[in-house]
C-alpha positions in Angstrom: 0.2 -0.1 0.2 2.9 2.4 -0.2 2.3 5.9 -2.0 5.2 7.5 -3.4 5.0 10.6 -5.0 7.8 12.2 -7.1 8.4 15.9 -8.0 10.8 16.0 -10.5 12.2 19.2 -12.2 10.0 19.6 -15.4 13.2 20.3 -17.7 15.4 16.7 -16.6 13.8 15.2 -19.8 15.5 12.7 -20.7 18.3 13.2 -18.1 15.6 11.8 -15.4 14.7 7.9 -16.7 11.6 7.8 -15.3 10.2 4.2 -16.2 13.2 2.5 -14.9 12.9 4.3 -11.4 9.8 3.2 -10.8 10.7 -0.1 -12.1 13.0 -0.5 -9.2 11.8 1.3 -6.2 8.1 -0.2 -6.3 10.4 -3.7 -5.6 12.6 -1.9 -2.9 9.8 0.5 -1.3 8.1 -2.9 -0.7 11.0 -5.0 0.6 12.8 -2.8 2.9 9.1 -1.4 4.4 7.7 -4.6 4.3 5.2 -3.8 3.7 2.4 -6.3 2.4 0.5 -3.7 0.0 1.2 -2.7 -4.3 2.7 0.6 -4.5 0.7 3.5 -6.0 3.2 6.1 -7.0 2.1 10.0 -8.6 5.2 11.7 -10.9 4.4 15.5 -11.1 7.1 17.2 -13.2 7.6 20.7 -11.6 8.9 24.6 -12.0 12.3 24.4 -9.5 14.6 26.8 -7.7 17.3 25.8 -5.7 19.0 27.5 -3.1 18.3 31.8 -3.9 17.5 31.4 -7.8 20.2 32.8 -8.6 20.4 29.0 -10.3 17.2 29.3 -11.9 17.3 25.5 -13.4 18.6 23.3 -11.1 17.6 20.0 -11.5 16.1 19.0 -8.5 14.0 15.4 -7.2 12.7 14.6 -4.3 10.8 11.5 -3.2 8.4 11.0 -0.2 7.0 7.6 0.6 3.8 7.2 2.3 3.4 4.1 4.8 0.9 3.2 7.1 2.1 4.0 11.1 4.7 0.8 13.0 8.2 1.4 11.2 10.9 2.9 13.0 12.9 5.4 12.0 16.5 3.7 12.0 14.1 1.5 9.1 12.7 4.9 7.5 16.0 6.5 7.8 17.4 3.4 6.2 14.7 2.9 3.0 15.0 6.8 2.3 19.2 6.6 1.9 17.7 3.6 -0.3 16.2 6.1 -2.6 18.3 8.5 -2.9 21.0 6.2 -4.8 18.4 4.8 -6.7 17.3 8.5 -7.4 20.7 8.6 -8.6 21.1 5.6 -10.5 18.3 7.1 -13.3 19.3 10.4 -13.1 21.4 11.5 -15.6 22.0 15.0 -14.4 25.4 16.7 -12.6 24.7 19.4 -10.1 21.2 18.1 -9.4 19.4 18.2 -5.9 18.1 14.6 -4.6 16.6 14.4 -1.4 13.7 11.7 -0.1 11.5 10.9 3.2 9.4 8.1 4.2 6.4 10.0 6.3 3.6 7.7 8.4 0.1 8.6 6.4 -2.2 9.7 8.6 -4.9 7.7 10.6 -7.4 8.9 8.3 -5.9 7.2 5.6 -8.8 4.6 3.2 -7.9 3.2 -0.1 -10.9 2.2 -2.3 -11.7 -0.1 -3.1 -10.3 -2.0 0.0 -9.8 -5.1 -2.3 -7.4 -3.3 -4.6 -4.3 -5.0 -3.5 -5.8 -8.3 -3.2 -7.3 -8.1 -6.5 -3.9 -7.1 -8.3 -2.0 -10.4 -6.6 -5.0 -12.2 -7.8 -4.1 -10.8 -11.5 -7.6 -9.8 -12.2 -6.0 -5.9 -11.9 -4.3 -4.1 -15.0 -0.6 -2.4 -13.7 -0.8 0.7 -15.3 3.2 1.4 -16.9 4.5 5.0 -16.1 5.2 6.5 -20.3 8.9 7.4 -21.1 10.6 10.3 -22.1 
């Protein structure tokens, strides 16, 4: 059930292989977090500035991983480090800033339909693949 949000500098284009990242990121998050659910990822290209804005157009990627409560800070820290390293593997932009945060979903979190993960594992749910580019 992990929820992932990846905000990245829109100007990165082909320098950021999002398809390959997501393909490796999902199993990494599930394995390292101990989750039994299916990852859901939202990719958002955004306008970015780093520092005082003098370096307009600098590349930036931030990954947020939302998990149900119960993981230790050490586990969340290790997962964030693994995510940062994996993003670096799929990012070909010198000087890019990469960050990751692993946080707990609020107690109000709900998933509809609740059986979606079971349907996925049973092969009854089609998996959407991110488009290249």
